[in-house]
N, C-alpha and C positions, 0 to 999 in steps of 0.2 A: 220614777217615770210619773206622769200624769195620771190621774185617778181616770176609771174609765167612767164613760158618759151614759148618761141615761135617757139623753134626748133621742126619740127615734129617728131613723133614717127617713128624709122627705121622698116624696115621689121623685121619678127620675127627672131631672130638669133638662130642657134643651136650650134655654137662654142664659144669658149671662147674668140678667137681673135675678132669676130664679136661682142660679147658682149661688150668688151673694146672699140671697135672702136665707137659703138653707145654712149656709157657713154661720151668718149672724145668729140663727137660730140654735146653734150649738154653744154659743157663749157660755162660759163657766162662770158662776156666781164668784167663786173665790179662786183668784189665779194670782200666783207670783210673779207673771211675766213683765208686771210694771217697773220692776227692778232692772229690767234690761231694755224695755221699749214702752214707749208711752206715744199718745197721739196728740200732736199739737196743730195749731193754726199755719197753714200755710199762707206765703204772700198773695196767693191768688183767690183767696178766701176759702180754698177746700182745706180739709183736714189731711194731714200726711203722718206717716210714722216717723218716730225719732229714735235713734239709740241714747240710752243714757250713757254716762261715764263708764259703768259696769258692762253694758252692753257692747260699746266698743272695745274694751278689752278682751270680752269673751270671744267676740268676733275676730279680733287680731289671733287669738290663742288658735281658734280652729283654723284660720289661714294658715298659721305655721305649722299646725298638725297635716294640713294637707299638702303643704311644699315637702315635708319630710315624709309623708306617706308615698309620694312620687319617687323618691329617691330610696327608701328603703322597705316600702311596702307596708299594708295595714297592720301587719301582726308584730311590728317593732314594738318594743316596750316603751320607747319615748311616745311614740304616735298614740299608743293606749292611753298613757298618762296625760297628754295634753286633751285627748278627746274626753276622758273622764272628767277632767276640770271644768269642761264646758257643759257636758250632760247633767252634772251634779247640780248646778246652779241654773242653767238654761236648757232644759229637756226638750223644748219646742225650737230651736234653733233649727232652720232648714238643714244645714250640714248634717247635724246629728240625726234628723229624721231622715234624711236620704241614705246615710249608711245605714240605718236600721230597716228601711223598706227594701233595699237591695238584698239584705241578708235574708229577709223574709221570703221575698220572691224567689230567691236562689234555693231556699229551700222547699220551694212550692207551697207557702202559706200566704198566698195572695190576699186573702181577705184580712188576715192580720195586718199586712201592710197597709190596706186601707184605713183601718182601725188606728193606726200609728199616726196617719196624716191628719184624721179626723180630730183625734185628740190634739195634736199640736194646733191645729186650725182653731179650735175651742178656745184654747189658751191666747191665741192672737185676737180672736174676736171679742174677747174680754176687754180689750182696749178700745174696740170700734163702737161697740153697744151704747156705753156711756156718753159717747158724742152724738147719738141720735142719728148716725149715718144709715140711711136707707136707700141711697141711689149710688150707683157707680160714678156718677159726675161730682159726688161729694168728697170723693177721695182720690188723693195725688200719691203716687208710688214713685217719684223721680229721683228721690234721694237713695243712698246707700241702704237706710232700713226697709224704704218700700221695695228695693230690689230683692231683698231678702224674702219678702212677703210673696213676690213673684215667684220666687225659686220654690217656695213652699207649695204653692198652686201648682207648679210645674211637677212636682213630686207627688202630689195628689192625683193630677190627671194621669200619670203614669201607673200609679198604683191601681187606679179605677179601671184603666185600660187592661192591665194584666189580670185584672178580676173579672173581664169579660162585662164589665159594667160600663157598656160603651155610651150610652145616652147621658150618665151621668159625668162621664170623662169629657164628653163634647161641651156640656154646659160650662163646666170647669176651664176648659181650653177656651172658649169664648169669653169667659169672665177676665183671664190673664189677658187676653189680647185686647178687651175693651179698655182694660185700667192702664195698660202700658202698649200703645200701638208699635212702639220701637221694638218690641218682641224680643227682648234680650235672650230668652229661653227657646226661641224658635217655636213656639206652640203653634203658629200658623201652619206648620207641617202636620202636626197632629189634628189640626181641625180638618185639613183637607183628607186626611187619612180616615178619619172618624165620620166625616160626613159620607164619604163611600161606602164604609163598612156598614152605617147604619142605613143604608138605601137610598141615600139622597145625593146622587151624584151632581146634579144640576146646581146644588147649593155649594159643591165644591167648586165647580167652575166660577161661580159668582165670586166665591173668596178670592180666586186666583185672579180676578179682573185687576186689580191694583198692582199684580207683579207681572205685567206683559212684557217687560224689558229685562226680568230677572232669567238666570241661567243656572238657577239652584237645581240641583237634583230633585228635590222634592216637587218643585214648579214644573218641570218638564215632563217628569214621568207621572205625577199627579194629573196634570191635562189630559195625558194620553189616556190614562186609565179612567178617568172621568168621561171622556168621549166614548171609550169602548162600552163603559157601563150603560149610557144611553143609547147604544147601538148605532151612533153616527162614526160610521167606519171611516169614511173620506177624512174627516176631521181625525179621526184616531190616527190612520196611516200617517199622515202629516205631521202630528205631533209625536208620534213615536219615533219617525225618521230624524226629526230635530233632537229628541233625548239621545238617541243612540249615536249621534255625530258628535255632540259634547261629552256625553258619560256612558259609553258603552260597558265600563265595570259595573255599573250599577244593573244592568241587565244580565251581567254574567252572574252576579251574586243572586239576583232574583230567580234564574233559572237554574242554579246549580242544584244537585240532589245532595242536601245536606243531611247526613246520617247521624251525628251526634253535636252538631255544633264544632265550635274551635275555641281553644282557650284565649283568654285575654293576655296581653303581654304583661310580663314581669316589670316590676319598677326599674326604669332605666333603659329598658330593652326598647328597641324600634318596633313599630307596628308592621307586621308582615302584611304582603299583598293579600294572602288568604285571610286574615283578620279583617282587613277593609272590605273584602267582599263579603264576609258574614255580617259585618256590620251594616252593610247596605240590607241584606236580607232581614235582619233584625228588625231595622227602622221601616222597612216598605213592605215586607213580606205578607203581614197579615192582612193589609187592604188589597193587595193582588191577588191574595188567595181567596178573600171574600165575593170576588166577582167570578162567575161561572165561565171558564175557558180563556179568563187573561191570561195565566201563566203560559198556557199553550200558544196563544197568539203572540205573547212576547217573545217566545222562544223561536218562533218561526220568523219573526222580523228579525231578530238578532242574527238568525242563520243566512238570511238572504240579504243583509245589509252590506252594503259596499265595504271593503277593507281599505280601500285607499280614498285619500280625501277627506277623512274624518277631522271636521275642525274643533278645535276646542275654544276656539275664541274668533272673532272678526277681526282679522289685519286689514286695514284700509292702506296703510302705508307704514313706515318705519319711524320708529322715534328717535329723535336726536337729544342731546343734553340741553338745549335750550341755552347754552352759554351764550353771553351777548356777542354779536358780530363785530368784527373791526370796525372802527370809524374809516369813512372814505379815505382820509389823508394815509391812514395806516395800510389800508388794504393797497393803495395805488403804490406805496413803497414796497411792500410785500411782492406786488406782481412786477414791478421793476428789478427787484432783486432776483426773482425766479427768472425773467427772461434773460438776464445777464448769466445766471447758471446754466440755462440751457443754451444759450450761444456758446459757451465754453465746454459744455458736456462731451463726454465720451460716447459715441454711436455703439450701442450693443447689438442692434439689430433694427431692421427696416423692411417696410413693403411699400406698395402703392399707395396705402391709406395712412400709415402710422409709423412713427419712429419710436424704439425704446431707448432711452438715454441713461447713462449712470452720471447725475449732476453733482454727487458726492460720493465719498468712499462708501459702498454698500447702499445707497440711496438712489432709487430708480423711477423714473417718471416715463409716462407717455406723452408725445407730443404729434399732433395731427399733421399731415402733409397738406398742401393745398388742394390734392384730391380729397382726402379725409374731411378738411374743413367744407368743402363743397356739398359732400353728402351729409354732413352734420348739419348745414344750413338748409337743405332740402328737406331734411326731416322735420326740422323746427317750422319751416312753411307749411308743412301740411297741417299744422294746428291753427294756423293763420287764415287758411282758406275754408270758405264754406264748401263743404262737400258731404256726402253721405258716409255713413260709418263703414260700409262695406267697400266703397272707394277707397278711403283712407286706410283700411286693414290691407288691402290688395297693394297699395304704393309702399305701405312699410315692408309687406313681404318681398316686394322687388328690390328695395334698398339692400336688405339682408341677403338676396341673392346676389347683388352686385359686390357687397363687402361683408363677408360671414363674420366680422369681428365688429360689426355695428353695435356697439353695447346699448345704447340709448333706444334704438329701434327695437332691438329684442326685449329691453325691459318694458318699452309700452306695449308690445303684443302679449307678454307674457301677463302683464298687469289685467289686461282685458280678458284672457283666460281664467286667470286666478280668482277674478271676481264672480266669476261663473262657477267656481268651485272645480275647474280642470286642471287640477295641479301638475298631473302627469305633463299634460301637453305644456304648461308653462316651464317647466323643468326642461323639457326636449327644446324649447326655444333657447333657454338662458345657457345651458351646458357647452353647446358648440362654440358659443361667442367666448366664453370664458377661456376654452381650449384654445381657440384661435388666436386670442390676446396672448396666451403663455408660450407662443411658438418661438420668442427671442430670449427667453429667461435663461440664466445660466442654471446649470444641474443643482447648486448647492444655493439657489436664492432663498428658498422657503427656510427660514431659521437662521439665515446670516444676513440677508437684505431686508429692506423696507421699502415699499410702495406707499408713502404717506398720503392721505387724504386731503392734505392742506395744497396740494398741487392740482389744479382744475383738470388736467390732462387724465389724472389719476381716477377720478370720480366714476366715470362710467364703468370702468372694470370694478372697482370695490363695490359700486351699487348692485351690479349684475350678481356678484356673491352673495351680498345681502339678501337680496330677493330670493336667490337660489336656495339660501339657507332656511327663510321662510316657508318657502314653497315644499321643499323637502321634509320639513317638520310637519306641515300640514297635510302631506301626502301620507303620513305615517313612517317614513324613512327616515327615523331619527338618527341611525348611526351614520348615514350619510350627512345628513345636517349637521352634525357635531364634528365630523372630519372636515367639511367646508370649514365650518367655524374657526377650529383650530388652526387651519391654513392662513385664514384671514386675520386672524388676530397677531400671528406672527408676521404678516406682511404690513399691518396697520395697527399696532398696538394701542395708538391713541383713539382711534374708532369712535367715529361721530355719527355713526349709522345705525347703531341700536344692536349691533351684531353681539357685543358681549352681554348685554341683559339678555338676549335669546339664548345666548350658550349657557348662562347661569340658570335660566330657566328650565332648559333640557336637562342640566345635570341633576338639578334639584327634582325634577318630575321622575328621574331614573333612579334616584337614591344614590347618585355618585356624589355624596357630600364632600370628601377632600378635593374633589376636582371643583365643585362649586366654591369652595372657599378660595381655592387658588386663583380662581376668575376674579373673584371678589376682590382680593388683596391686589390684583394687578391692575384694576381699574384706574384709570386718570381720573374720573370725578368721583371720588369717595362720598361725597354729599349728595349724590343723585338718589332719588326715591327708590329706584329699584335696589339700588346697593344697600342703602340702610335698611330696608324692609327685608331684602334676602338675608342679611346677616340675623335679623330676628328670628326668620323663619327656620334658619340652619340652626339658630340655636336651640329652637323647640325642638325640632326631630331629633337633634342628638342629645336632648336633656342637658344642654351645656350650663355650667355655673354662671355664665354670663349671659344667657338669654334674655332675662329681665331687662340687665342693663342695655343689651342692644335694642331691647323694644323700647326702651324708654328715650333712647337716642333718637330713633327714628320717629315717635310720636310727638316729641317735642319739637324735633325738625320739620315734620309734614304734618300736623294735625289735620289738615285737610283731606289728606289720604286716609288716615285713620277714620274719619268720620264718613268717607265714601264708602270704604271698607265694611264699616258697622251698619250703614244704611240699608234698608231694604228697598227702596226706591233709587234710582240713579237718572238725573236729568242731566242731558249732555249740554254742556255751555255753549252759549250763542256763538263765540269765535273758536270753537274747538277745531283743531287741525293736527290729526295724529302724527303727521310729518313732521311737526315743529310744536313743541310744549316747552313753555318756560318754568323755570324752577318755581316753585312756591305758589303755584297758580292754581286756580280751579280745574284748568284744562289738565294740568298735570295729575291732579287727584282722580279724575274722571279716567284719564288714559290708563293709570295704574291700575285702577280697579277692572278697567276692560282687559287688560292685558295678564294680571296677575291673580285676580280674585278665584279663577279656576282651580290654580295650583294649591292656594291656600285652603281651599275646599278638600281637595284631594288628600291633602295630608293630616289625617285623622286627628281632629280636635284643635287644630292648629288655629283657625278663624275664630273658634268660641274663646279660646285662650288670648287672642289678639284683642277681641272685642272686651272681653272681661277686665285683663290687666291692663291693656292700653288706656282704659277708661281714666286711670288714676293719673295720666299724664298730659291730659288735655287741658290746655289753658284756654 
């Protein structure tokens, strides 16, 4: 191990520059780290860390040990052998230091954990001082060696925080963020927490200004806590309601009475819900406990929060596959063929507005009567006429009274209420329409027949199903949402309305992994972003051997999606339309992040794994 340092600890730094100055002051005169890490000139004129051949080999050895530890545990003999190989040559490798400080903290020796980090940083500082680096702007950390240095800083900040040296921890966190604004170690969450804990909630709010569009738990709950600490209760109430809508489990973890903690999962085991809740408490608990009355206020907000209508993400419309539309000649030929089939079809049932036909064996379509066409045209004309919103709503309600199965009218009215988060009202509008249009179905239709969406007459019913599934999920009734999705996918297995991806999302969210895999394998568009990344997420949570291969396939196919997930800031593309996104486009990447990032965050460690491992496959 590294020799003990004689340099006294500097006064508690609050700024990033002061933290760097303190670290450089610890530089060792004789260090063997140059066999593994050196400082070189970067293309932008800055200096950057670079791994030597020996350093690269040792880092690969450590990564191998980490993967093996995930499978067999840290006590495995082979894991110990690999870690010893790295430690004997490069004791200041961040991974070695992280293992050592975790052991020290678990045994209650927090000051010893800080000393371990300080020794390692003194080793790294020995490569910086000869280059006369005195300012953050002179140092680049964009390559793999630089990321290791950032990892070491994150370890140091964690050790200082556990040793209750909060001012110093804050300075180190600011240094890490200043060196790498991309924030691969998520130190911004530590900065928010530490600003609150050191009595400066206004600084926490300023740090969150750049994260206005983020739905990350530390952003939403950090903003609410900062407002509460400042006594701005109106802002605090609005902020906590937003946080509770998106992440109710965080509040459950913070307000739970933890008597003795909860054990971490064993290698290869799935993380339990209890362990996830305890993880939230471990990360956010100290900050909330540092503000008098905050936990009690949060507990009351959680108790009175509405249980229905909780939104995890904002659905504006349904995402379709983005496959190219037919050319006009082809579309015309298809319509001609469909008209001929309708002319020869067997009538299964009909009323004043619609007929239900069997055009081919076990293939069914809806065909409007003249009265149904007239009401559909009347509905369309409402959007071509200049009229007040209340008058348009009244006209749509009148259409539904005339024809209870008018799906397009019900969808329009349901969307109006869903945008106001009145999901129960939207469900009450859609359900009668769906049941009305089912009146002609044979008893054995679901499971033996199809209602394909490539027939125009079928789209209103299938769209009503799709919106019904979204609204049920948003209202919290996931069981009904999954039941409707199961029926829909039996009726329309090709699915171009986004139902399959919603069903996969719900299955993954509820840890129904075999069902999720079944849905993924049955998808018609195997190269869609949601399918590729769902396979990677499924591989991660199941600790499957092919998880890395699935991630490689996903990232190489959709590097834009990976970049969007890995980014802290998300800018909506100019032509973004969530109802229609094309493959391989910036709109697809933005849409995937909007819909799926919350699920990646809820699966403990998944997003960090995606960011860290996926970086290798971005070209």
